[in-house]
C-alpha positions as a Markdown table, in Angstrom:
| # | Residue | x | y | z |
|---|---|---|---|---|
| 1 | Met | 220.2 | 4.9 | 205.0 |
| 2 | Thr | 223.4 | 6.7 | 204.0 |
| 3 | Arg | 226.7 | 4.8 | 204.2 |
| 4 | Tyr | 230.2 | 6.1 | 203.9 |
| 5 | Leu | 233.2 | 4.9 | 202.0 |
| 6 | Tyr | 236.7 | 6.1 | 202.5 |
| 7 | Leu | 238.6 | 5.0 | 199.4 |
| 8 | Met | 242.3 | 5.6 | 199.6 |
| 9 | Arg | 245.6 | 5.1 | 197.8 |
| 10 | His | 248.4 | 3.1 | 199.4 |
| 11 | Gly | 251.5 | 4.7 | 200.8 |
| 12 | Glu | 254.6 | 5.5 | 198.8 |
| 13 | Thr | 256.4 | 2.4 | 197.5 |
| 14 | Leu | 259.9 | 1.7 | 196.3 |
| 15 | Phe | 258.7 | 1.8 | 192.6 |
| 16 | Asn | 257.0 | 5.2 | 193.2 |
| 17 | Gln | 260.3 | 6.5 | 194.6 |
| 18 | Leu | 262.2 | 5.1 | 191.6 |
| 19 | Asn | 259.6 | 6.3 | 189.0 |
| 20 | Lys | 258.8 | 2.8 | 187.9 |
| 21 | Val | 255.5 | 1.7 | 186.4 |
| 22 | Gln | 253.6 | -0.2 | 189.1 |
| 23 | Gly | 250.3 | -1.8 | 188.2 |
| 24 | Ala | 250.1 | -5.6 | 188.5 |
| 25 | Cys | 253.6 | -5.8 | 189.9 |
| 26 | Asp | 254.3 | -4.8 | 193.4 |
| 27 | Ser | 257.0 | -3.2 | 195.6 |
| 28 | Pro | 257.3 | -2.6 | 199.3 |
| 29 | Leu | 256.3 | 0.6 | 201.2 |
| 30 | Thr | 259.1 | 3.0 | 201.8 |
| 31 | Ala | 259.8 | 4.7 | 205.2 |
| 32 | Leu | 257.9 | 7.7 | 203.8 |
| 33 | Gly | 255.0 | 5.4 | 202.8 |
| 34 | Ile | 254.8 | 4.1 | 206.3 |
| 35 | Leu | 254.7 | 7.7 | 207.7 |
| 36 | Gln | 251.9 | 8.5 | 205.2 |
| 37 | Ala | 249.9 | 5.5 | 206.3 |
| 38 | Asn | 250.4 | 6.6 | 209.9 |
| 39 | Ala | 249.2 | 10.1 | 209.0 |
| 40 | Ala | 246.0 | 8.6 | 207.6 |
| 41 | Lys | 245.6 | 6.6 | 210.8 |
| 42 | Lys | 246.0 | 9.7 | 212.8 |
| 43 | Tyr | 243.5 | 11.6 | 210.6 |
| 44 | Phe | 240.8 | 8.9 | 211.1 |
| 45 | Glu | 241.4 | 8.8 | 214.8 |
| 46 | Ser | 241.3 | 12.6 | 215.3 |
| 47 | Ser | 238.1 | 12.7 | 213.1 |
| 48 | Asn | 236.6 | 10.0 | 215.3 |
| 49 | Ile | 236.0 | 7.8 | 212.2 |
| 50 | His | 235.5 | 4.1 | 213.1 |
| 51 | Phe | 235.1 | 1.4 | 210.4 |
| 52 | Asp | 232.6 | -1.4 | 210.4 |
| 53 | Ser | 234.6 | -3.2 | 207.7 |
| 54 | Ala | 237.8 | -2.9 | 205.6 |
| 55 | Phe | 238.9 | -4.0 | 202.2 |
| 56 | Ser | 242.1 | -3.9 | 200.3 |
| 57 | Ser | 243.5 | -4.7 | 196.9 |
| 58 | Thr | 245.2 | -8.1 | 196.8 |
| 59 | Gln | 248.5 | -6.2 | 196.2 |
| 60 | Glu | 250.8 | -6.1 | 199.2 |
| 61 | Arg | 251.3 | -2.3 | 199.1 |
| 62 | Ala | 247.6 | -1.8 | 199.7 |
| 63 | Ser | 247.2 | -4.4 | 202.4 |
| 64 | Asp | 250.3 | -3.2 | 204.2 |
| 65 | Thr | 248.9 | 0.3 | 204.2 |
| 66 | Leu | 245.6 | -0.9 | 205.5 |
| 67 | Glu | 247.3 | -2.9 | 208.3 |
| 68 | Ile | 249.0 | 0.3 | 209.6 |
| 69 | Ile | 245.7 | 2.2 | 209.7 |
| 70 | Thr | 243.5 | -0.4 | 211.4 |
| 71 | Ser | 243.7 | -3.8 | 213.1 |
| 72 | Leu | 240.2 | -4.6 | 211.9 |
| 73 | Pro | 240.0 | -7.9 | 210.0 |
| 74 | Tyr | 239.7 | -7.2 | 206.3 |
| 75 | Lys | 239.1 | -8.8 | 202.9 |
| 76 | Arg | 241.5 | -8.6 | 200.0 |
| 77 | Leu | 239.7 | -8.2 | 196.7 |
| 78 | Lys | 241.0 | -8.5 | 193.1 |
| 79 | Gly | 238.4 | -5.9 | 192.0 |
| 80 | Leu | 240.4 | -3.2 | 193.9 |
| 81 | Lys | 243.7 | -4.0 | 192.1 |
| 82 | Glu | 245.6 | -1.4 | 190.1 |
| 83 | Met | 245.5 | -1.4 | 186.3 |
| 84 | Asn | 247.7 | -4.0 | 184.6 |
| 85 | Phe | 250.2 | -2.2 | 182.4 |
| 86 | Gly | 251.4 | -5.3 | 180.6 |
| 87 | Leu | 254.9 | -5.1 | 179.2 |
| 88 | Phe | 255.3 | -1.6 | 180.7 |
| 89 | Glu | 255.3 | -3.1 | 184.2 |
| 90 | Ala | 258.5 | -2.2 | 186.2 |
| 91 | Gln | 259.7 | 0.1 | 183.3 |
| 92 | Ser | 260.5 | 3.8 | 183.7 |
| 93 | Thr | 257.4 | 5.9 | 184.0 |
| 94 | Phe | 259.0 | 8.2 | 181.4 |
| 95 | Leu | 258.2 | 5.6 | 178.8 |
| 96 | Gln | 254.5 | 5.8 | 179.4 |
| 97 | Pro | 252.3 | 8.0 | 177.1 |
| 98 | Lys | 251.0 | 11.1 | 178.8 |
| 99 | Gly | 247.5 | 12.2 | 179.5 |
| 100 | Pro | 244.3 | 10.3 | 180.6 |
| 101 | Gln | 243.3 | 9.4 | 177.1 |
| 102 | Ala | 246.5 | 7.3 | 176.7 |
| 103 | Phe | 245.2 | 5.0 | 179.4 |
| 104 | Glu | 242.0 | 4.1 | 177.6 |
| 105 | Asp | 243.3 | 1.2 | 175.5 |
| 106 | Phe | 247.0 | 1.8 | 174.9 |
| 107 | Tyr | 248.2 | -1.0 | 177.2 |
| 108 | Val | 245.9 | -3.7 | 175.8 |
| 109 | Ser | 248.2 | -4.3 | 172.8 |
| 110 | Tyr | 251.1 | -4.8 | 175.3 |
| 111 | Gly | 249.2 | -7.4 | 177.4 |
| 112 | Gly | 247.7 | -4.9 | 179.8 |
| 113 | Glu | 244.2 | -3.8 | 180.7 |
| 114 | Ser | 241.9 | -1.1 | 179.3 |
| 115 | Ala | 240.7 | 1.8 | 181.4 |
| 116 | Glu | 237.1 | 0.6 | 180.8 |
| 117 | Ser | 237.9 | -2.7 | 182.4 |
| 118 | Val | 239.3 | -1.0 | 185.5 |
| 119 | Arg | 236.3 | 1.4 | 185.7 |
| 120 | Ser | 233.9 | -1.5 | 185.4 |
| 121 | Arg | 235.5 | -3.7 | 188.0 |
| 122 | Met | 236.1 | -0.9 | 190.5 |
| 123 | Phe | 232.6 | 0.4 | 190.3 |
| 124 | Glu | 231.1 | -3.2 | 190.5 |
| 125 | Thr | 233.4 | -4.1 | 193.5 |
| 126 | Leu | 232.7 | -0.9 | 195.4 |
| 127 | Ser | 229.0 | -1.1 | 194.8 |
| 128 | Asp | 228.9 | -4.7 | 196.0 |
| 129 | Ile | 230.7 | -3.7 | 199.1 |
| 130 | Met | 228.5 | -0.8 | 199.9 |
| 131 | Gln | 225.2 | -2.7 | 199.3 |
| 132 | Gln | 226.1 | -5.2 | 202.1 |
| 133 | Lys | 223.9 | -4.0 | 205.0 |
| 134 | Glu | 226.6 | -4.4 | 207.7 |
| 135 | Asn | 228.9 | -1.9 | 205.8 |
| 136 | Lys | 228.1 | 1.5 | 207.1 |
| 137 | His | 231.6 | 3.0 | 207.4 |
| 138 | Val | 234.0 | 1.3 | 205.1 |
| 139 | Leu | 237.7 | 1.7 | 204.4 |
| 140 | Ala | 239.0 | 0.4 | 201.0 |
| 141 | Val | 242.7 | 0.7 | 200.1 |
| 142 | Ser | 243.4 | 0.7 | 196.4 |
| 143 | His | 245.7 | 2.5 | 193.9 |
| 144 | Asn | 246.0 | 5.8 | 192.0 |
| 145 | Gly | 244.9 | 4.6 | 188.6 |
| 146 | Ala | 242.1 | 2.4 | 190.0 |
| 147 | Cys | 240.8 | 5.3 | 192.2 |
| 148 | Phe | 241.0 | 7.7 | 189.2 |
| 149 | Ser | 239.1 | 5.2 | 187.0 |
| 150 | Phe | 236.4 | 4.8 | 189.7 |
| 151 | Leu | 236.1 | 8.6 | 190.2 |
| 152 | Ser | 235.5 | 9.1 | 186.5 |
| 153 | Thr | 232.3 | 7.0 | 186.7 |
| 154 | Ile | 230.8 | 9.3 | 189.3 |
| 155 | Trp | 232.4 | 12.7 | 188.6 |
| 156 | Lys | 230.0 | 15.6 | 188.0 |
| 157 | Glu | 230.7 | 18.7 | 186.0 |
| 158 | Gln | 230.0 | 21.0 | 189.0 |
| 159 | Phe | 233.0 | 19.5 | 190.8 |
| 160 | Gly | 235.3 | 21.2 | 188.2 |
| 161 | Pro | 238.2 | 19.3 | 186.5 |
| 162 | Gln | 238.7 | 15.8 | 187.8 |
| 163 | Pro | 242.1 | 15.2 | 189.4 |
| 164 | Ile | 244.2 | 12.5 | 187.7 |
| 165 | His | 246.6 | 12.1 | 190.6 |
| 166 | Leu | 245.8 | 11.1 | 194.1 |
| 167 | Pro | 248.6 | 11.6 | 196.6 |
| 168 | Asn | 250.0 | 8.6 | 198.4 |
| 169 | Cys | 247.5 | 7.8 | 201.2 |
| 170 | Gly | 245.1 | 10.4 | 199.7 |
| 171 | Ile | 241.5 | 9.6 | 200.9 |
| 172 | Ile | 238.4 | 10.0 | 198.8 |
| 173 | Lys | 235.4 | 10.4 | 201.1 |
| 174 | Leu | 232.1 | 9.2 | 199.5 |
| 175 | Ser | 228.5 | 8.7 | 200.6 |
| 176 | Phe | 226.4 | 5.8 | 199.3 |
| 177 | Ser | 222.6 | 6.0 | 199.3 |
| 178 | Asn | 220.0 | 4.6 | 196.9 |
| 179 | Ser | 222.7 | 2.7 | 195.1 |
| 180 | Glu | 224.5 | 5.9 | 194.2 |
| 181 | Phe | 227.9 | 7.3 | 195.2 |
| 182 | Glu | 228.3 | 11.0 | 196.0 |
| 183 | Leu | 231.8 | 12.6 | 196.4 |
| 184 | Leu | 232.1 | 14.4 | 199.7 |
| 185 | Gly | 235.8 | 15.4 | 199.5 |
| 186 | Ile | 239.4 | 14.4 | 198.8 |
| 187 | Ile | 241.7 | 14.6 | 201.7 |
| 188 | Asp | 245.5 | 14.5 | 201.9 |
| 189 | Pro | 246.1 | 13.4 | 205.5 |
| 190 | Thr | 249.8 | 14.4 | 205.3 |
| 191 | Lys | 248.8 | 18.0 | 204.8 |
| 192 | Ile | 246.6 | 18.2 | 208.0 |
């Protein structure tokens, strides 16, 4: 039986607006972030997508986004959290090294997390969610880096270059069958 996962990034936050590194630390949704979450809600409603279950990162920006989209009871899971950037947390994003390779293990020496750690926990968490028989249409709200890390585990060459940036409230639509994820599309509900 094919199941569907809608993995999405939270709405814009104060730290996103201020160009601050935001991984393990948190900041509130902005007015724009709330509008983005409402656009995602409208997209799901107009597409007649109804969720059996919902999950969120334990970080407030993700759970606040989810609560705007649905009133469904949900579980907060540490496995969906953003990458921990160690001493770079709350610093200017201009201080970060550039490019996906920099994220592999750069932050470990600053008390942060490796990209492999994020890939592993995201894949394991999402696989566990989708293997539960009651989960046929699932909403999971996470973070840009965490979503990018997960996508890298299932990305296929025929998709072309993998995006490294998911817009705020961007939605990754996936199918799950025979313990495998398949990318069905990436949607920006603010552009619809």
